[in-house]
C-alpha positions as CSV (number, residue, x, y, z in Angstrom):
1,M,5.7,-2.2,-12.8
2,A,6.4,-2.8,-16.1
3,Q,4.7,-0.2,-17.6
4,I,1.9,2.6,-16.9
5,L,-1.1,2.9,-18.6
6,A,-4.3,4.8,-18.5
7,P,-5.6,5.5,-15.3
8,S,-9.0,5.1,-13.7
9,T,-10.9,8.5,-13.7
10,Q,-12.5,7.4,-10.4
11,W,-10.8,10.0,-7.7
12,Q,-13.3,8.3,-4.7
13,M,-14.5,4.9,-4.8
14,K,-18.3,5.4,-4.8
15,I,-20.2,2.7,-3.7
16,T,-23.4,1.7,-6.2
17,K,-26.8,0.7,-4.9
18,S,-26.4,-2.6,-6.2
19,S,-23.1,-3.8,-4.9
20,H,-24.8,-5.8,-2.1
21,K,-25.4,-8.7,-4.8
22,A,-21.8,-9.3,-4.3
23,S,-19.9,-11.7,-2.2
24,P,-17.4,-11.2,0.5
25,I,-14.7,-13.8,0.1
26,T,-15.4,-16.7,-0.7
27,S,-15.2,-19.8,1.8
28,N,-13.1,-21.8,-0.2
29,M,-10.6,-18.7,0.0
30,W,-10.4,-18.6,3.9
31,G,-10.1,-22.1,4.0
32,S,-7.0,-22.2,1.7
33,L,-5.9,-19.4,4.8
34,L,-6.4,-20.8,7.8
35,L,-3.7,-22.5,9.9
36,R,-4.4,-26.2,9.8
37,H,-5.8,-27.3,13.0
38,D,-6.8,-30.7,13.7
39,K,-10.6,-30.4,11.8
40,K,-12.3,-33.5,14.0
41,G,-15.7,-32.6,14.8
42,A,-15.8,-29.4,12.7
43,P,-19.0,-28.3,11.6
44,A,-19.4,-29.2,7.2
45,S,-20.5,-25.9,6.7
46,S,-19.5,-23.1,3.6
47,A,-19.1,-20.4,6.0
48,K,-17.5,-17.6,4.6
49,F,-15.7,-17.0,7.9
50,R,-14.1,-18.2,10.4
51,A,-14.2,-18.0,14.1
52,L,-10.8,-18.8,14.9
53,T,-11.0,-17.2,18.8
54,I,-12.9,-20.3,19.9
55,K,-12.3,-24.2,19.7
56,S,-15.2,-26.2,20.1
57,E,-16.6,-29.5,19.6
58,S,-19.9,-28.4,20.4
59,G,-22.0,-26.2,17.9
60,V,-20.8,-23.1,19.2
61,V,-18.6,-22.2,16.9
62,N,-20.9,-23.2,14.1
63,R,-23.3,-20.6,15.6
64,I,-20.8,-17.9,15.7
65,E,-19.7,-18.3,11.8
66,K,-23.2,-18.4,10.8
67,L,-24.0,-14.8,12.8
68,L,-20.6,-13.5,11.2
69,N,-22.2,-14.6,7.6
70,M,-25.6,-13.6,7.9
71,D,-26.5,-11.1,5.3
72,V,-28.8,-8.4,6.8
73,T,-29.0,-6.6,3.4
74,P,-32.5,-7.5,3.1
75,Y,-33.9,-6.8,6.5
76,I,-32.2,-3.3,6.6
77,D,-31.1,-0.3,5.0
78,K,-28.1,0.2,7.9
79,I,-24.3,-0.5,6.7
80,I,-20.9,-0.5,8.8
81,A,-18.6,1.7,8.3
82,E,-15.3,0.7,9.0
83,Y,-13.2,3.9,10.0
84,I,-9.5,3.3,9.2
85,W,-6.5,5.5,9.6
86,V,-2.9,6.1,10.7
87,G,-1.5,5.6,13.6
88,G,1.3,7.4,15.6
89,T,3.8,5.6,14.3
90,G,3.2,6.9,10.8
91,I,2.9,3.3,9.6
92,D,0.9,1.0,11.7
93,V,-3.3,0.9,10.6
94,R,-6.4,1.7,13.1
95,S,-9.8,0.9,12.9
96,K,-13.0,0.8,14.0
97,S,-16.4,0.6,12.8
98,R,-20.1,2.3,13.4
99,T,-23.6,1.9,12.3
100,I,-24.5,4.1,9.2
101,T,-28.5,4.6,8.7
102,R,-27.8,4.1,4.6
103,P,-25.9,3.1,2.0
104,V,-23.6,6.3,1.1
105,D,-22.0,7.3,-2.5
106,H,-19.1,9.5,-1.5
107,P,-17.1,10.4,1.7
108,S,-18.8,13.9,2.3
109,E,-22.2,11.8,2.8
110,L,-20.4,10.2,6.3
111,P,-20.3,11.6,9.8
112,K,-16.7,12.9,11.3
113,W,-15.9,10.8,14.3
114,N,-13.6,10.5,17.1
115,Y,-10.7,8.5,19.0
116,D,-8.4,7.9,21.4
117,G,-5.6,9.7,20.7
118,S,-3.4,8.6,24.1
119,S,-4.3,5.1,22.9
120,T,-2.4,5.5,19.6
121,G,0.4,8.2,20.9
122,Q,-0.9,10.5,18.6
123,A,-2.3,12.8,21.9
124,P,-1.7,13.5,25.5
125,G,-4.1,12.1,27.9
126,E,-5.3,15.0,29.2
127,D,-6.9,16.4,25.7
128,S,-6.7,12.8,23.8
129,E,-9.7,13.3,21.4
130,V,-8.6,13.4,17.8
131,I,-10.9,13.8,15.2
132,L,-11.5,11.5,12.2
133,Y,-12.4,13.0,8.7
134,P,-13.5,10.6,6.1
135,Q,-11.7,11.1,2.8
136,A,-12.4,8.1,0.6
137,I,-14.3,4.9,0.5
138,F,-14.0,1.4,-0.6
139,R,-16.4,-1.7,-0.3
140,D,-15.9,-3.8,2.3
141,P,-14.3,-7.3,1.3
142,F,-14.9,-8.5,4.4
143,R,-18.6,-8.1,5.6
144,G,-19.5,-7.8,1.4
145,G,-23.6,-6.1,1.2
146,N,-23.2,-2.7,1.1
147,N,-20.9,-2.3,4.0
148,I,-18.0,-0.1,3.3
149,L,-14.1,0.7,4.4
150,V,-13.7,4.3,4.9
151,I,-9.9,6.0,4.8
152,C,-9.5,8.9,7.4
153,D,-7.1,11.7,7.9
154,S,-6.5,12.9,11.8
155,Y,-7.1,16.4,13.3
156,T,-7.6,18.1,16.3
157,P,-11.0,19.0,17.7
158,A,-9.6,22.6,16.5
159,G,-9.4,21.5,12.9
160,E,-5.5,21.3,12.7
161,P,-3.9,18.3,11.3
162,I,-2.1,16.1,13.8
163,P,1.8,15.3,12.9
164,T,1.2,12.1,11.5
165,N,-1.5,13.4,9.1
166,K,0.7,13.5,6.0
167,R,-2.2,13.2,3.8
168,H,-3.8,17.0,4.5
169,R,0.0,18.4,2.8
170,A,-0.1,15.8,0.2
171,A,-3.7,16.7,-0.5
172,E,-2.6,20.9,-1.0
173,I,0.6,19.3,-3.4
174,F,-2.0,17.9,-5.1
175,S,-4.4,20.7,-5.3
176,N,-2.0,23.2,-6.8
177,P,-3.1,24.4,-10.1
178,K,0.0,23.3,-11.8
179,V,0.3,19.9,-10.3
180,V,-3.4,19.5,-11.6
181,A,-2.8,20.3,-14.8
182,E,0.1,17.6,-15.2
183,V,-2.2,14.9,-14.0
184,P,0.5,13.1,-12.2
185,W,0.2,8.9,-12.4
186,Y,1.8,6.9,-9.9
187,G,2.1,3.3,-10.1
188,I,3.4,1.7,-6.6
189,E,5.4,-1.6,-6.3
190,Q,4.4,-3.0,-2.4
191,E,6.7,-5.3,-1.3
192,Y,5.9,-7.2,2.3
193,T,7.4,-10.3,4.3
194,L,5.5,-12.8,5.7
195,L,6.5,-14.3,9.2
196,Q,5.5,-16.9,10.9
197,T,3.0,-16.2,14.0
198,N,5.5,-17.2,16.9
199,V,8.9,-16.9,16.2
200,K,9.2,-13.9,13.6
201,W,10.9,-15.8,11.0
202,P,9.7,-15.6,7.4
203,L,6.9,-17.8,6.2
204,G,8.6,-21.7,4.8
205,W,11.4,-21.2,6.7
206,P,13.4,-23.7,8.7
207,V,12.8,-22.5,12.2
208,G,15.7,-20.5,13.4
209,A,17.8,-22.1,9.8
210,Y,17.8,-20.7,6.4
211,P,16.7,-22.1,3.0
212,G,18.8,-22.5,0.0
213,P,20.4,-19.6,-1.5
214,Q,17.9,-16.9,-3.6
215,G,17.5,-18.0,-6.8
216,P,14.6,-20.1,-7.7
217,Y,12.3,-18.4,-5.2
218,Y,11.2,-15.3,-7.8
219,C,7.9,-16.0,-9.4
220,S,8.4,-19.3,-8.6
221,A,6.0,-22.0,-8.4
222,G,6.1,-25.5,-6.0
223,A,5.8,-26.3,-2.4
224,D,9.7,-26.2,-1.9
225,K,9.6,-22.5,-3.4
226,S,6.5,-20.3,-3.0
227,F,5.3,-19.7,0.7
228,G,2.2,-17.9,1.1
229,R,0.6,-17.7,-2.4
230,D,-2.9,-17.9,-1.1
231,I,-2.6,-15.2,1.1
232,S,-1.2,-13.3,-2.0
233,D,-4.3,-14.3,-3.8
234,A,-6.9,-13.8,-1.5
235,H,-5.5,-10.2,-1.1
236,Y,-5.5,-9.7,-4.9
237,K,-9.1,-10.7,-4.9
238,A,-10.3,-8.7,-1.9
239,C,-8.8,-5.6,-3.5
240,L,-10.2,-5.7,-7.0
241,Y,-13.6,-6.5,-4.4
242,A,-12.5,-3.4,-2.8
243,G,-12.4,-1.0,-6.1
244,I,-8.5,-0.8,-5.0
245,N,-7.0,-0.1,-8.2
246,I,-4.9,-3.0,-7.7
247,S,-2.8,-4.1,-11.0
248,G,-0.9,-7.5,-10.5
249,T,1.3,-9.2,-7.5
250,N,4.0,-11.7,-7.7
251,G,6.5,-13.6,-5.5
252,E,9.8,-11.8,-4.9
253,V,13.5,-13.0,-4.7
254,M,13.7,-13.8,-0.7
255,P,11.5,-16.6,0.0
256,G,8.2,-15.3,2.0
257,Q,8.6,-12.3,0.2
258,W,5.9,-10.9,-1.8
259,E,4.8,-7.6,-4.0
260,Y,1.9,-6.5,-5.1
261,Q,0.8,-3.5,-7.5
262,V,-1.5,-0.5,-7.4
263,G,-2.2,2.1,-10.2
264,P,-2.1,3.9,-12.2
265,S,-3.3,6.5,-9.8
266,V,-3.8,10.2,-10.2
267,G,-2.5,12.4,-7.2
268,I,-4.3,11.7,-4.0
269,E,-5.8,8.6,-5.1
270,A,-2.5,6.5,-5.2
271,G,-1.6,7.2,-1.0
272,D,-5.6,6.5,-0.2
273,H,-5.3,3.1,-2.6
274,I,-1.8,1.7,-1.1
275,W,-3.2,2.3,2.5
276,C,-6.6,0.6,2.0
277,S,-4.4,-2.5,0.5
278,R,-2.3,-2.1,3.5
279,Y,-5.5,-2.4,5.6
280,I,-6.8,-5.3,4.0
281,L,-3.5,-7.5,3.9
282,E,-3.2,-7.3,7.5
283,R,-7.0,-8.4,7.9
284,I,-6.1,-11.4,5.5
285,T,-2.7,-12.0,7.5
286,E,-4.7,-12.1,10.5
287,Q,-7.7,-14.6,9.6
288,A,-4.5,-16.5,8.2
289,G,-2.3,-16.5,11.7
290,V,0.8,-15.0,10.1
291,V,2.8,-11.8,10.2
292,L,2.6,-9.0,8.1
293,S,6.6,-7.4,7.8
294,L,7.2,-4.6,6.1
295,D,10.3,-3.8,7.4
296,P,12.4,-2.8,4.6
297,K,15.0,-5.3,5.7
298,P,13.8,-8.3,7.5
299,I,16.5,-10.7,7.2
300,E,20.0,-9.2,7.5
301,G,22.8,-10.9,5.1
302,D,22.3,-11.9,1.6
303,W,18.7,-11.6,1.2
304,N,17.3,-8.8,-0.9
305,G,15.2,-6.0,1.3
306,A,11.6,-5.1,0.6
307,G,11.0,-1.6,-0.7
308,C,8.2,0.4,-2.2
309,H,9.3,1.5,-5.8
310,T,7.3,3.8,-7.3
311,N,6.2,4.8,-11.0
312,F,5.8,8.4,-11.8
313,S,4.7,10.1,-14.9
314,T,3.0,13.5,-15.8
315,K,1.0,14.8,-19.2
316,S,4.2,16.3,-20.3
317,M,6.4,13.5,-19.6
318,R,4.0,11.0,-21.6
319,E,3.8,13.8,-24.9
320,D,6.7,13.5,-27.4
321,G,9.1,15.3,-26.6
322,G,8.9,14.0,-23.1
323,Y,12.5,12.4,-22.4
324,D,13.8,15.8,-22.1
325,V,11.0,16.4,-19.0
326,I,11.8,13.2,-17.5
327,K,15.7,14.4,-17.3
328,K,15.0,17.7,-15.9
329,A,12.7,15.9,-13.2
330,I,16.0,13.7,-12.2
331,L,17.8,16.5,-11.6
332,N,15.8,18.2,-9.5
333,L,15.4,14.8,-7.6
334,S,19.5,14.7,-7.7
335,L,19.6,17.9,-6.0
336,R,16.8,17.3,-3.5
337,H,18.3,13.4,-2.6
338,Q,19.0,13.6,1.3
339,E,15.3,15.4,1.6
340,H,13.6,12.5,-0.3
341,I,15.7,9.7,1.4
342,S,14.8,11.0,4.9
343,A,11.2,10.9,3.8
344,Y,11.6,7.7,2.0
345,G,11.3,4.8,5.4
346,E,12.8,3.9,8.6
347,G,15.5,1.9,8.0
348,N,16.2,2.2,4.5
349,E,19.5,2.6,5.5
350,R,19.6,-1.5,6.1
351,R,18.3,-1.9,2.8
352,L,20.2,0.7,0.1
353,T,23.6,-0.5,0.1
354,G,24.7,-0.5,-2.9
355,K,23.5,-4.5,-3.3
356,H,20.7,-6.6,-4.0
357,E,19.3,-4.2,-6.4
358,T,19.8,-1.3,-4.9
359,A,21.8,2.1,-5.1
360,N,24.0,3.3,-2.2
361,I,21.4,5.7,-0.1
362,N,24.5,8.0,0.2
363,T,24.7,8.3,-3.5
364,F,22.2,9.3,-6.1
365,S,22.2,7.6,-9.7
366,W,20.5,7.3,-12.4
367,G,20.1,4.8,-15.6
368,V,18.2,2.8,-18.2
369,A,17.1,-0.7,-17.5
370,N,19.2,-0.6,-14.4
371,R,18.1,-1.9,-11.3
372,G,21.3,-0.9,-8.7
373,C,20.8,2.9,-9.5
374,S,18.1,5.3,-7.7
375,I,16.3,6.4,-10.6
376,R,15.2,3.6,-13.4
377,V,14.2,4.5,-16.6
378,G,12.5,1.9,-19.1
379,R,14.2,0.8,-22.3
380,D,10.6,1.4,-24.0
381,T,11.0,5.3,-22.2
382,E,14.2,5.8,-23.8
383,K,12.8,4.6,-27.3
384,N,9.6,6.0,-27.3
385,G,11.3,9.2,-26.6
386,K,8.6,9.9,-23.9
387,G,7.0,7.9,-21.0
388,Y,7.8,7.5,-16.8
389,L,10.7,7.3,-14.1
390,E,10.6,4.4,-11.4
391,D,12.1,6.2,-8.1
392,R,13.8,3.1,-6.3
393,R,14.7,4.3,-3.4
394,P,11.2,4.3,-1.5
395,A,11.5,1.6,1.6
396,S,8.0,-1.1,1.9
397,N,7.3,1.0,5.1
398,M,7.4,4.8,3.2
399,D,4.2,6.5,3.7
400,P,2.8,7.0,0.3
401,Y,1.3,10.6,0.9
402,I,4.4,11.9,1.4
403,V,6.9,9.9,-1.6
404,T,3.9,11.1,-4.2
405,S,3.3,14.5,-3.1
406,L,7.3,14.4,-2.7
407,L,7.9,13.8,-6.4
408,A,5.1,16.0,-7.8
409,E,6.8,18.6,-5.3
410,T,10.2,18.1,-6.4
411,T,9.7,17.8,-10.3
412,L,6.6,20.6,-11.1
413,L,7.1,23.5,-8.3
414,W,10.8,23.0,-6.9
415,E,13.1,24.9,-9.2
416,P,17.1,24.7,-8.6
417,T,19.2,27.4,-8.6
418,L,21.1,28.2,-12.2
419,E,24.4,27.5,-10.6
420,A,23.0,24.0,-8.9
421,E,21.6,23.0,-12.1
422,A,24.7,23.4,-13.9
423,L,26.4,21.1,-11.6
424,A,24.2,18.8,-11.8
425,V,24.1,18.6,-15.1
426,Q,27.7,18.0,-15.4
427,K,27.8,15.4,-12.8
428,L,24.8,13.7,-14.1
429,A,25.7,14.4,-17.8
430,L,22.6,14.9,-18.7
431,K,21.7,16.9,-21.7
432,V,18.1,18.6,-21.0
């Protein structure tokens, strides 16, 4: 992100009573996403969703599409809530649906639920029940109406967070009075790669071969340079509809790779919004027949990897004299470099090589306007003497609950020894 602006004051997405007037994703949008099958005999309908799993020359598909797009809001008060949680790998998103008797405005109005943790790698078969706690709600861009997406975290029946529940610890850090007082803002740049379904090769690339070298693809236009724009645009609009604080999108350096930005968001909200945006992206690529990859280095060689750069600031950083606060934060980050790296995404060592706009994974560095550093400070921040920093180390598959809370903990709650601080000041040439 080029700049962190004032965040939304909403900590939890509320669903208004009038939300049924909004429409889910439009027919033109979905139509442009779908793989171009033979359309002979296809119904000339304006359905918003397409039945992709059935091929028929009869009216069967048409009738299914009508059911998929049926607006039941005028007839019943019930809604569909899609409960979403993080699976056993720590990066996969799972979900299932349930009927709620009436529209809701807050997660506290929703019931807890459960799932089979033995099927997600999160519980043994002999004691497989895992409990879902609703934590944030968003409008459902797929079903429309008053239907909702529900971000949940996972607990044992005794109420203990399971190991893959990183939200619980993040919520503890963000509720600390010192952290609350500093109102931490985050702007997260989520990069991702689109792959062809059967060959797992980037979208737009010749199968088993390579396109021309990097250079013409970043923020480009044209059929020979931009691959997957419809998916990016559909995701952008779906996130806006859902109430996600998405702030922009662009084509990336490697062809078939894209980025979107979420934020500025306050505290735990940043993680909730990123996870919901990832779920929506998974659903859209599913509709489009394209595979989503969050691998930090999907193609080896002279190709950019995929990161999740995290822009961060506190109240003190944003006020006069904030540049000194930023430098103190950088000092703390340098002293906990290995701890951060170990939590910043699996396979990140394949991306952080010191090439392709990255710093070397083993060396901490910072600089003004330097994209080859661990921490980048913008020119405007240096000029104004206040602003934010950009942590360029997180991988595209990082857990946003871990990264955001660790940044807050290291810069606001953790204090280094005087000896370590003195050595770091000298090493980094920081004058704090």
